[in-house]
N, C-alpha and C positions, 0 to 999 in steps of 0.2 A: 609579881616578881617574873622577872624574865631569865629564862634558864636556854644558855647555848649550847645547841645540842651536835651543831654541823659545823666546822669550821674549814673554809677553804683553804688548804695547804698552799698554794705558789702567792697567791694575794697576801695572806697573812707574812709568808716568809720575806718580802718583797717589804711589807711595811714593818717589820721588825729590822731588815736589813737597812731600811730607814735610820731608825733608831742607833743602830750600830756606829753607822757612820757617823752621828750627833755624838756620839758619847768617844769614839775614838776621835773626834777634832778637839772636845774637851781633854783630851790626857794628851793631844798633840799639843798644844797651848799651854798646857801644864809644865810644858819641858822647856820653853824658851825661857832664855838669862839672857836679858839687853847688854848685859857685860860680855857676852861670848858672841861674836857674830856669827860665828858656826852654826847656832841653836837655831837662827832666825828661819833657817829651812823649814823648821815646824808651823810658820806663817802661814808658807805657801801648802803645808801638808794639809793643815788645817782648814784654808779654804776650799780646797780643793774636795776631803772630806764633806764639806756642806754640800759644797759641787754633785756629789755623789748622790747623798741623802736625796736632794730634788729629781736625780733619774729616777731612783729609788719609789719616790711619792710620786711621780708621775705616771709609771707603770705598775704601781697595784692597782689603784681604782681603774685603769684603762684592762688592765689582765681581769680585775673582777665583773668591768660590765661586758667584757668580749664573752667569757666565760658564763656569763649569765649567774652571777653568787657575790655579787654584791647586797650586804646586809648592815643592820646597825651596828652590831660588833666592829665590823669591820671599819666604819667611819668614825665610829668612838675610839678605836685602837690608830687609828693615821693620825688622829688630832693628840692623840695622847706623845707617839712618835714624832709629830710635827714640833707639839712643846719645845721637846731637845733639842732636833737637829735644828729649827729654825726660830727657838727663842732662847734658850740658853745659851748652847754654844757658839751661835755668834756674839751674843752678849758678851760672853767669856773670852772669845777672840777681839774685841774692841775692848778689855779692859787689858787686855796684855797688850795691846799696842801703844799706850800711854807709855809715860816716861817712867812709871812707877812712883813709888810713895816719897821714897828719898831726898830725890834730886827736885820734883813740884808737888809737895802734899797738896797746895791748891788746887791744882790741876787734876790732879789724880781723882780727888773727890768729887769734882765737875764729873770727869769720866765717870767715875764709878756710878753717879745719881743717872746719867743719862744711859750709860747701861743697862741699871736697872730698871729705868723707864720702859728702853726697849724691850726688855724681858716680860716686865707687867702688860705692855701691848702688846703683845705677839701672843700672850697666854688669852689677853679679852678679845683677840679679833678671832681667834680658832674657837672660842665659847661662843661668841654670835655668830657664827658661821655655823656650828652646829646646830643654835637653836633657829635660826630664819632657814637652812638647810630644808630644802623639799625636795621629791622625790621626781618631778617634773623635770625631764631633761632641759625643756627648755629654757629651765630658769639658769641655768646654768652657764650661758652663753657671757654674762659678766658676773665681776665680783662687786660688793659693795666695800670699798675699800684697799689697800694695797695688803693683796694676799702675803702671808707670811715668808712664803718661798721668794718670792721677791724681794721685801727685805732682806731676808739671809743673804739672798745674795750680791746684793750690795756693798753688805759688810764684808763679804767672803772674798770677792773679788778685791777689795783693798789690800785684805790680808795675803793674797796670792801674790799682788803687784809687790807688797812691804816684802817677801820671801823671798822672790825671785830677782828683784832688782840689782842686788849685788853680782848677779850673774849676766843679767839683760843689759845691764849700764856699768861696767865695770867705773868709766871715767866720771862719772858723775859723783857732785860731793854727797855721804849720804848722808850727813847731819840734816842737810840740806831737803830730801828727799823725805826723808822720817819726819821732820815738822812738817811739812806738807802734807802727806798721809794721816797723820796725827790728827791737824786743823779739817781735813776734809772728811774723816769719821767719826768725830765728835760733831761735827755740825749735820752731817748727812745723814749719822745716824739719830739725831732727835726728830729731822724733819720723815725721815719712813717710819720713825715709830709713831708720830702722830698721824700719816697719812694710815696706816694700819687701822688706826677707828675712827677713820673718817668715812665719809658716805660716798667718797670718791668714786665712780665706776671705772673698773679697771676690764680690762678683755680675760678670756678666759683662752690664753696664748696657746697650753696643750692641747686642750680640745680642739681648738681649731685647727691644729695643725693635724692631731692622729685620728678624727673622726671625719665621718664623711667621706666622699668621693671629690677631687680636685682637680681641676686642670692641669695639662702637665708643665705649664709655668710655674704652678705652685711647689711642684716637686724642685724646679730647678732654684728659685729662691732658696727652699730648705738647704737643699746644698750648697748653695753660696755661702747661707751663714755658718755652714759647718765648716766648710774651708776656710772662711774668714777666721772663725773660731780657733781653727785648728793649726791655720798661720799665724794668729798674732797672740795669742793665747789669753794673757792677762787682760793687755789693753782691750781687747774686743771684747771679754765678761765685760770688765769696767764701764764699758761704749754701752752694751747692751741694756745689762742690768739699771744705770743709774738712768739709760732716758727712759725706760720703762718705769721706774722709781717716779721720778721729779718730771719728765716729760708728760705723760699722759695728764696729771694736775695740772701741768700751766696750759696744755690746751685746752684743756676741759674748761678752765677758769676764762680762758681766752673766749672762748667759744658762748658760753654763759654769759659774758660783757656783749658781743655781738649783738646777739640777740633781743636785748635791753633795747629800746628805741629811743634815745636822747630825748627826741623831739615826739612827743605822743601828741596824735591828731587831738584836735578839739571834740567831743561829745557832741553828737548829730544830736539838734534838737529836737524834741517831744512832740506830741500832738500837743501837750497841753502849752507849747512855749508859741504854736503856728496860729491855734483859734484866737478869736480875741475875747476877751474877757469883757 
């Protein structure tokens, strides 16, 4: 029987902030009425809340390790909160980005199935991480499969574009943009859902940025990325998350194919083939 005697206050509050952001994102998505264009702002707000949950998720583990209060309780609590913010909330946002039940019932059913699959894969991804996670810091440099925050960021970035495109591109036809984002989010959600339960190695970006000492050029690169995100916002997030989510497995597949020699060398003869019989 495990008894929790002490709880680290600041890391625990940061972890719970992750869950609060995820719950708020679901609440925002529930306020969207596709017949009222003014409510599409909640797409962007829900997406930004998922991004906020990612910030809390990155900080809680960093603060826990920095203050040397990391514990099994914190790890389990983190996964429960991640299931809300990076499993349920993005899946619900994806479902709300669809046309709805009445206009296109068949497409709504397909979208609901993909959203359910995404949520299930995110939960399985978190459960597998808990089982395979080791206390050795050297083993945390890479993930096996797309991390659930990265997959959630892919869908959240599309929700932000959907919510802000009326103000960002007022001259473009909204129906065409809605249809494009809908198709992209549907097929993309299916891809990232399967990548979460795959074995493709993904780098641990947060730890590479926050942990250890780096050269001055590393700081410049981080500042450039932050400036790029602040300046272009929604488009920058779409590029960053989707390149991370889909670009890395493409690179991994390409490198594996290049390592395979299409013309293997003939086996060298053994002594039994050289000596006379």
